[in-house]
N, C-alpha and C positions, 0 to 999 in steps of 0.2 A: 692765579696763585694767591692764597690767603696766608699771609705771614702774621707774626705778632705786630699789631698795628701801633702806629705812633699815637701820642696823646699825652696830656698832662695828668699826673695823679694829684695835682694841686687843685684842679677844677672839680668841685663836687656839685652834682645836680640834685636839687630838692623838689623839682616839679617838672611836668611835661613841658611847660612853657620855656623853662631854662634849657632843656634838651633841644627843643625846636629852635630856640634862638641861637644856640651854638652851631647846629647844623646849617641854619639859614645864613649865618655869618660867613661860613666857609663857601657856601654856594654863591652868594652875591659877590664874593671876592674873586671867584674863578670865572673870568670872562674870556679865557682862551678858548680856541676851538681846534684843539689838536685831537689826535686819535691814537689808539693802540689796539693790538689784537692779542689774543691768547689762543693757541691751537694745541689741543691735546691729541695724543696718539698712543698706540700700544706697540710694545715689542713682544713678539711671541716666537716660540720655537716651531720646528717643522710639524709638530702635532697640534699647534694652536694653543699651547700652554703658555701662561704668562711668565715673563722673566722673573727670576727669583730676586730676593733682596740683595744677596751677595753679588749676583751678576749685575744688578742695578747699580751697585757701587762701582763696579768695574766699568760700566757703561759711561759714567761721568768722567772717569780717567781717559777713556777713549775719545769722548767728545773733546776734551781739552787738547789731546794730540791732534785730532782732525782739524780743529779750528786753528791750531798753530800752523799746520801745513797750508791752511787757506789764508794765512797772514794775519790772524787775529790773536791778540793777547787775551787771555782769559784767566779767571781765578775761581778755584773751587770754593764753595761756600760750605762751612761746617756748622753743625748744630748738635746739641745733645739729644740722643734718642730717649725713649721712654725709660731706659735703664741708666741714664746719665752718661752713656758712653759717647765719645766724640765720633760723629759719623758725617759722611759727605751728604749735604742736603741739596746741593745743586751746583750749577756752573753759571758764573756771571761773565758775559762777553760784552765789555764796555762798547757802547755805541750800537749794539745789536739787540741785546736782550738777555734774559735768563732762562735756564732750563731747570726744572724742579720736578720731583715725583708727586703724583696725586694720590688720593686715598687708596685706590686699587692698584697702585704702582703703574699707572699710566705716566707718560712723560708730557710735560707741558712747556711750551715755549712762549714766553711773554715778551713781546717786542718792546723795545724802548719807545718812548713817545715819538710820534711821527706827525708830519705836517700834511702829507698827501698819501693817497692810496698807492702811488708808485713806490714810495718809501716802504710801505707795508709789504708790497710784493718783493722788493729787493731783500729786506731783512728775513722774510719768511723763506725766500729762495735759499738763502744761506743755511737756514735750519734744515730744510727739506734735504738739501745735498748732504749735510753733515749727518743727519740721522740715518740716511740710507747707507752711507759709508760705515758708520759705527755698526749698524745691523749686519752688514756684509762681513766686517772683521770678526764679529762675535758669533756668527752663525744664527742670527735671528732674522725675523721678517718684520718690517715696519707696516703697521696697519692704521690707515686713516679712515675711520668711519664712526658712526654714532654709537654703535653697540655691537659687542661680540657675544653671541649666544654661548653660554657655558663658561665664559671667562671667569666669572665670579667664583666658580668652583675650583679654579686652578691658581688663582693669585694668592700670594702670601700677604698681600696688602702692603702698605707703606710702613716703614719702621718709624716714621715720625710720631712723636708723642701725641700730636693733635689727631692724627688719623686713628691711632689706637683708641683714643677716648671717644671718637665718633662711633666706632664699632661697639664699644662697651655701652654707650648710650642707646644705640639701636636695639641691642639685645635686652637691656633692662626696660626700655620704654615700650617695645613692640613684641617682645617675647617670641612666640612661635612664628609671628609674621615678620620677623626682622630680616630674613633672607631676601625677600623681594625688595625691601627698602635698601639693603646693602647693595643689591645688584644695580639699583638706579644710580649709585655713585661709583661703585667699584668697577663696573663693566661698561661704562659709557665714556664717551669722549666728545667734546664740543668745540665749536668755534665761537669765541666770545669777542665782542667789540666794546671797547671802553671809550667813553666820550666825556668831554668836559661838561660842567653842569649848566652852562648857559646864562649864569647870573640871574638877572630878573626875568629871563625867559625860561627858567628852569621848568616851570609847570608845562610849558608847551613842548619842551624837549622830552619830558617824561611821557606826556600824552602821545606824542608821535611814536615813541618806542613802544608804548602800551598797545598802540593800534597796529604797528607793522610787525611786531615780533611773531605773531602767529603765521603771518604770510611768509616770513623768512624761514621759520621752522619747517613749514610744509614744503616750500619750494625746494629747499636744499636737503630734504630728508634723503638719506642714503642707507638706512638701516631698517631692521624689523620693528623698530620703535618700542621695544620693550622698556627702554629707559624712561619713557614718558610716565611710567608707573610711579615716578617720584611724587606724584600727587598723593600717594599713600602716606606721605609724611604729614606732620601736623599742618593744618591750614595756615597757622600764624607764621610758619617758616616759608611756605612755598606758594601760597595762593597769591595771584597777581593783586596788586593794590589798586583795584579798579576805581576806588573812590576818588583818586586823583584825576580821573577823566573829566570831572566837572569843576576842578579847581580853577579859580580866576586869577591867581597870583602865585608867585613862588612861595610866599609865606603860607598860603592856604594848602598848597601841595605838600609842603614839609609837615604841616600839622597832621595831615592824613597819614603820612608815612610814620610819624612819631606815634600816632594812635596805634598803628599795627606793631611798631617796635616794642611798645610796652608789654605786649603779650608774648613776645618771643621767649621760649625756654632757653636757659643758659646752662647747658649740661656740664661745661668745664671752662676753666679760665687758666691763664698762665700762673704758675707758682711764683709768688712774689720773691722768694729766695732763689729760685732757679727759673727765670722767665722763659727759657726755651722748652721747659717741660710743663705740660698741662696737667691739671688736677681736676678730678670730678668735683662738682659743687655738692654740698650736703643737700639731701632731698628735703623738700617741704611737703610733708605727708608722703605721697608716693611719686612725686614729680620734682624735677629740678626747679630752682627758682626762675621766675621771669625777670625781664629787665625792670619791670615795675617793682618787683620784690626787692631787687638789689637797691633800687632808689629809696624805697621805704626804710631799708635797713642801713642807709647812709653809706652805701658802698659804690654807688655809681659815679665814678669819676671819668675824666676825659679819656684816660687810657683804656679803662674797661669798656666804655661806650664804643670806642673804635674797634675793640676786639670783638664785641658781640655783633658788629655789623657783618662778620663772616657767617653768622647763622641765618641771615636774611637771604634766602634763596629764591625770592620772588622773581618773576620775569616781566619787565626788566627789574634790575636791582640797583640799589644805591651802594656804592663802595666808598671807603675812606670818608667817613662822615665829616672830617675836618676840611675836606676839599669838595665833597659832593660829587664825586665821580659817578657817572652813570654807566651801566653795563647791560648790554644785550647778550643773553647767555643761553638761549634755547635752540641753537642751531647745531646740527650734527657736524663733527669734525670733517673737514674737506681734504681731498687727496692731492691738491696742488696749491702752490703759492698764488697762482693766478685767481683761483676761486676765493681764497681768503681775501685777496685784494679787491676782488669784485664785490664781495659782501661789504667790506669796509667802505668802498666808494659809494655804493647804494645807500648805506646808512648815513654817510656824511651828507649826501644830497638831500635825503628826506628829512634829516634833523637839522643840519647846520644851514642849509640854504633857506633863508627866511621866507622867500616867496613860495618855494615848493612846500615848505612845512605848513605855512598858513593856509595855502590852498588845499592841502591834504586834510587838515583838521576841519576846515570849513565844509569840505565835501562830505564829511562823515559826522558832522555835529548833531545830526538827527539821531545817532545811536545813543542809547542810554547805557548806564553802568552795567545792567544785566546783559545787554548785547555784547559789550566788550568781554565780559566774563564768558559768554558763549563762544566767542571767537577763540579764546584761549582753551576752552574745552574742546573745540574742534581740533585744535592743533595737538591735543593730547590723545586723540583717538588712535588706538594701535593700528587700525586698518587705514592705510593712506588714501585709498579711493573713497572710502566712506567719509574721511575728513574733507577731501576736496569737494565732495557732493553736498556736504553739510551746509544748511542755509541759516543765515543770521539776519533778522529783520528783512527778509525777502532777498538777501544777497547770497548767491552761491559762493562758497569760499574760493573756488577756482577762479571765478570772475573777479573777486576781491583781490586775489593775488596778482592777476593780470593787471589790474588797475594800479596797484602799488608799484609794480615793476615798470609799468609804462611811465610813471612819474619820476623814476630814479635816474633816467637819462645816462645810461652807461652801456657799453657793449657787453652783451650777456654771454656767459659760458653756459651752455645748456646743462640742466641738472642731470645727474646720472643716478639711476635707481638700481642698486645692487641686489643680486640674488643672495640668499643666505650664505652660500658657500663661495661667493666671489669677493671676499673682503681682504685677501692677502695681496699686498704689493710685493714686487720682487726686490730683493736686496741689491 
């Protein structure tokens, strides 16, 4: 979930070093090693058509009723839509997490912060039970997978102002090629794992995620992988920040990330007078301004900086610059809370366990930046078998995946590869 971010409008950045210093301060102060997950899914009717916006509003009311029956207090979250009308934006279940609509009207459950993978499993179990009950009550089917072919042609999209501005940006920026780009966000669902920054070990945390994300993306693939076409977006937004691979300190890693950040296009920002409504930024020539443009024009403050972080879709990504939260985001949505917890446990082991992480990075220190980029390229290949057979620096990706998973020391749930028409769960 990407909401309006926190940050001060009193902090004004005048150079890259100031931006890097601000992000680094948040990273070094965050020494916790907690974890959270976000799981996205679809609600479709018997013909595979996406839930409508009006039924989506009703679904949140049903979620509230279902959680009450399960003994949870919950609160509807309201937001102004693009027309300024008060609408239900989501549901907050204290101690459990929040449910919100995504850009293609997928539903996303963001767990509250957890200490262990078992907590992740317990919280996601509550969501999985609730969503199946809501779907049954409303005559829909819950679908947990990475991509639904044709979904983009049936969804009304989200009524959120931010989502509408995304679509306007795609159409103006990519023209006739905008539909495949829209599909990569509107018709996909993922499992995301959020991690604390690691303080002075931030560069190692980022490097470990940079290395393992292609392995997780391929191992847990359960869709036809059309969604990996997100690479059609601008490289500044989506391309992995592979230069961090050789960073020797948290400071150096942040400097590489800020170098990329400066080139991000900023198509829209919250309206200062109506902060829940987003407005398109005036074009510079034929393109929206970049973060660097905003800085040069004296507009880049703490609040705006934290908002533009939502445009950084690299894998892995940095979220909430004021805290330096890391996110692994390239894994298909999974069909059980056990699989979500398994992913979380494996990531915790490979990133948070100092001995495992250092041994992992040492074993692959011979790889260069280009090799890391090729691993991410392999993970984006539409044909799964071709991706598994792909070789990087003499290493077959399937062998690399085996090695990564051998190191993560957890009981494995075997991956399930679905046929194109086997994506509907029963209500």
